[in-house]
C-alpha positions in Angstrom: 125.6 141.1 106.4 124.1 142.4 103.0 120.4 142.7 102.7 119.3 139.3 100.9 115.7 139.5 101.8 114.5 142.6 99.5 115.9 141.2 96.3 114.6 137.7 97.1 111.1 139.0 97.7 111.2 140.8 94.4 112.6 137.9 92.6 110.1 135.3 94.0 107.1 137.6 93.0 107.9 137.3 89.2 109.5 133.8 89.2 107.9 131.5 91.7 106.6 128.2 90.1 102.8 127.6 90.4 102.7 124.6 92.8 99.6 123.4 94.6 101.0 124.0 98.1 101.6 127.5 97.3 98.0 128.4 96.3 95.8 130.3 98.8 93.6 128.0 101.0 95.7 125.0 100.4 95.4 124.1 104.1 97.8 122.8 106.8 97.0 119.0 106.1 97.9 119.4 102.4 101.1 121.2 103.3 102.0 118.4 105.8 101.4 115.8 103.1 103.3 117.6 100.5 106.2 118.1 102.8 106.3 114.3 103.5 106.2 113.5 99.7 108.8 116.1 98.8 111.5 114.6 101.0 114.1 113.2 98.4 111.6 113.2 95.7 111.4 115.7 92.6 108.5 118.1 92.5 107.2 116.9 89.1 106.7 113.3 90.6 105.1 114.5 93.8 102.3 116.7 92.2 100.1 114.0 90.8 100.5 111.7 93.8 99.6 114.5 96.0 96.5 115.3 94.3 95.3 111.8 94.3 96.2 111.5 98.0 94.2 114.6 99.0 91.3 113.5 97.0 91.2 110.1 98.8 92.1 111.5 102.2 91.1 115.2 102.5 92.0 115.3 106.2 93.9 113.5 108.8 91.0 111.8 110.2 90.1 110.1 106.9 93.6 108.5 106.5 93.8 107.6 110.3 90.5 105.6 109.8 92.3 103.4 107.0 94.7 100.7 107.6 98.5 101.5 107.2 98.7 99.2 104.2 96.3 101.5 102.2 98.7 104.5 102.9 101.6 102.4 101.8 99.6 101.2 98.6 98.6 104.8 97.7 102.3 105.8 98.1 102.9 103.9 94.9 106.3 104.5 93.4 107.2 107.7 95.3 110.1 105.8 97.1 111.1 105.5 100.5 107.8 104.0 101.5 108.5 104.5 105.2 107.3 107.9 104.8 103.9 106.7 103.9 103.9 104.6 107.1 105.1 107.6 109.2 102.4 109.9 107.6 99.7 107.4 108.5 101.0 107.3 112.1 101.1 111.3 112.1 97.4 111.2 111.0 96.5 108.8 114.0 98.2 111.1 116.2 96.7 114.2 114.9 93.1 112.8 115.2 93.8 111.4 118.7 95.9 114.2 120.2 94.7 117.3 118.2 91.0 116.7 117.5 91.9 116.0 113.8 93.6 119.4 113.3 97.2 119.6 112.1 99.0 121.6 115.1 100.5 125.0 114.7 103.1 124.9 117.5 106.4 123.8 116.4 107.1 121.5 119.3 103.6 119.9 118.8 104.6 119.3 115.3 107.9 117.8 116.1 106.2 115.3 118.3 104.6 113.8 115.5 105.9 110.7 113.8 108.1 111.3 110.9 108.4 115.1 111.4 111.8 116.9 111.8 113.0 120.4 112.1 112.3 121.3 108.4 108.8 119.9 108.2 107.6 121.3 111.5 108.7 124.9 110.6 107.5 124.5 106.9 104.0 123.7 108.2 104.1 126.5 110.9 105.2 129.0 108.2 103.7 128.2 105.2 100.3 126.8 106.4 99.9 129.1 109.4 102.0 132.1 108.6 104.2 132.1 111.7 107.7 133.4 111.6 110.4 130.8 111.9 113.4 129.9 109.8 113.0 127.1 107.1 116.0 125.4 105.9 116.1 122.7 103.3 119.1 121.6 100.9 118.4 124.4 98.5 118.3 127.0 101.2 121.5 125.8 102.7 123.4 126.0 99.3 122.2 129.5 98.7 123.4 130.6 102.2 126.6 128.9 101.7 127.3 130.7 98.5 125.8 134.2 99.1 126.9 134.4 102.8 129.8 132.2 103.3 131.5 132.3 100.0 131.5 128.4 99.7 130.7 126.5 96.6 128.7 123.8 98.5 127.2 123.7 101.9 128.8 121.7 104.8 126.6 118.8 106.5 123.3 119.8 107.9 123.7 121.6 111.5 121.7 123.5 113.9 123.5 126.6 112.9 121.8 126.5 109.6 118.5 127.7 111.3 120.3 130.8 112.9 121.9 131.6 109.5 118.5 131.7 108.0 117.1 133.5 110.9 119.7 136.3 110.3 118.4 137.2 106.8 114.6 137.1 107.7 112.6 140.3 107.8 110.6 141.1 111.0 107.4 140.8 109.2 105.6 137.2 109.5 104.4 137.6 105.9 107.8 138.8 104.4 109.6 136.3 106.4 107.4 133.5 104.9 108.1 134.8 101.5 111.9 134.8 102.2 111.9 131.4 103.4 110.1 130.2 100.1 112.2 132.3 97.9 115.5 130.9 99.2 114.4 127.4 98.6 113.1 128.4 95.1 116.2 130.2 94.1 118.3 127.2 95.2 115.9 124.7 93.3 115.9 126.6 89.9 118.9 129.1 89.8 121.5 128.4 92.5 121.6 124.9 91.7 124.2 122.3 92.9 125.7 121.9 89.5 125.8 124.5 86.8 124.2 127.4 88.8 122.7 130.2 86.5 124.4 133.0 88.4 123.6 135.6 85.5 119.8 135.1 86.6 120.5 135.3 90.3 118.8 138.4 92.2 121.8 138.0 94.7 124.7 138.2 92.2 125.6 141.6 93.2 126.0 140.7 96.8 127.0 137.1 96.6 130.2 136.3 98.6 131.0 133.2 96.4 130.8 135.4 93.1 132.8 138.1 94.7 135.6 135.6 95.6 135.7 134.2 92.1 133.6 131.2 92.6 136.2 129.2 94.2 135.8 125.3 94.7 135.9 124.9 98.5 135.1 121.3 98.4 131.8 119.2 98.7 130.9 117.3 101.8 127.5 116.3 100.4 126.9 112.5 101.1 126.8 110.7 97.9 123.8 108.2 97.4 124.7 104.8 96.4 124.0 103.4 93.0 120.4 102.3 92.7 120.6 99.7 90.1 121.2 96.3 91.5 121.1 97.9 95.2 119.1 96.5 98.2 117.0 99.5 97.7 115.9 98.3 94.3 115.2 94.9 95.7 112.9 96.5 98.4 111.2 98.3 95.8 110.5 95.2 93.8 109.0 93.5 96.8 106.9 96.5 97.7 105.5 96.7 94.1 104.7 93.0 94.3 102.8 93.6 97.6 100.9 96.7 96.2 100.0 95.1 93.0 98.8 91.9 94.4 94.9 91.4 93.9 94.9 89.5 97.1 96.0 91.2 100.3 98.6 88.5 101.0 101.2 86.7 98.7 103.1 83.5 99.2 106.5 84.2 100.3 108.1 82.3 97.5 106.0 84.2 94.8 107.1 87.7 96.1 109.4 89.1 93.2 110.2 85.5 92.5 112.0 86.5 89.2 114.6 88.6 91.2 117.9 87.7 90.0 119.6 87.4 93.4 117.5 85.4 95.8 119.6 86.1 99.0 119.2 90.0 98.3 115.4 89.4 97.8 115.2 87.7 101.0 117.2 90.4 102.7 114.8 93.0 101.2 111.8 91.1 102.7 113.5 90.9 106.1 114.3 94.5 106.1 110.8 95.6 105.2 109.4 93.3 107.9 111.8 94.9 110.4 110.8 98.5 109.1 107.0 97.6 109.7 106.3 98.0 105.9 105.4 94.3 105.6 104.1 91.5 107.8 104.6 87.8 107.4 102.6 84.8 108.7 101.8 81.3 107.6 104.0 81.5 104.7 102.3 84.7 103.4 103.8 88.4 103.2 101.2 91.3 103.2 101.4 95.1 103.6 101.0 96.2 107.2 97.4 95.8 108.7 
């Protein structure tokens, strides 16, 4: 396998975006919160929400002391609000199991609510400096093209960690940089559509470029259209609950102007099932 680490490290030094979670002293809690927020959400939307969140809750214990409803309300319009509920539960677990300190061990991180392979390793690597492969969608695309000669990666699999491990330097510090650099390269240069191959530090050793950029198919799962979807209805119900001056809203008044009453009711039922809303005595509220 060609050396990918050396050009990635050099490129990252001059091209990495200035993002809050990359600054010295950002801390494990901030890293954990940022990773929750960045799941399926663009960086430019996350940055202001992250700053407000950490100002209000600078550590896990301060969040754990609040009811889950406050976490869901603070999440605002970031989308996929179950992440807020999971982050609150993780904060309670960190307070109760780990003395309020975000754990460093990957297995301990994986045992927290809402944390999977990527987030656990991202915290261990970027907050604590340990050596692990960290693989997100952008990393998988870089590896698919540079190493395997494919236009798009296949579905996520355990082998992705082994593929990333294979390009990491032995040094913990350099390995952390390579993890970050591969993600950054996929985010701003080796993009899913219209990759900027002329700006890529791996262009002289990229298997996909060497093969003439073949279209090897795209197995990525397509997200359903948002407009008019159940997801949009759920978002309307959540907004009504977040914006309510009172902590509970009569069920008939929640998103009352939604054009499809059956879809609105289905959204309410799904939010209750997910623990994001509670209903009693004809009222709907965020979780207590």
